[in-house]
C-alpha positions, 0 to 999 in steps of 0.5 A: 629943867634943873641942872641935874636933869641937864647933866643927866641929858648930857651924860646920855648924849655923851654915852651915845657919842662914845658908842658911835665913836667906838663903832667907827673905830675912833679910839682917841675920840672914845677916850676923850668922850669917856673922860668927859662922860666921867666928869659929867656923871660926877657933876650930875651926882654932886647936883643930885646931892645938892653939892655944887663944890664938886660940879665941873 
């Protein structure tokens, strides 16, 4: 599995965790997971472009 694929899978897992935290009312957790999701999506985009400089 490539780095890009692993990052996409992690982004998917984080998205599910954000939704679960939102459902149970954990606003701080939602915020933190959302920030992590942004970082992972940026790293996935950089990996897809072949640019590791932008990867987290």
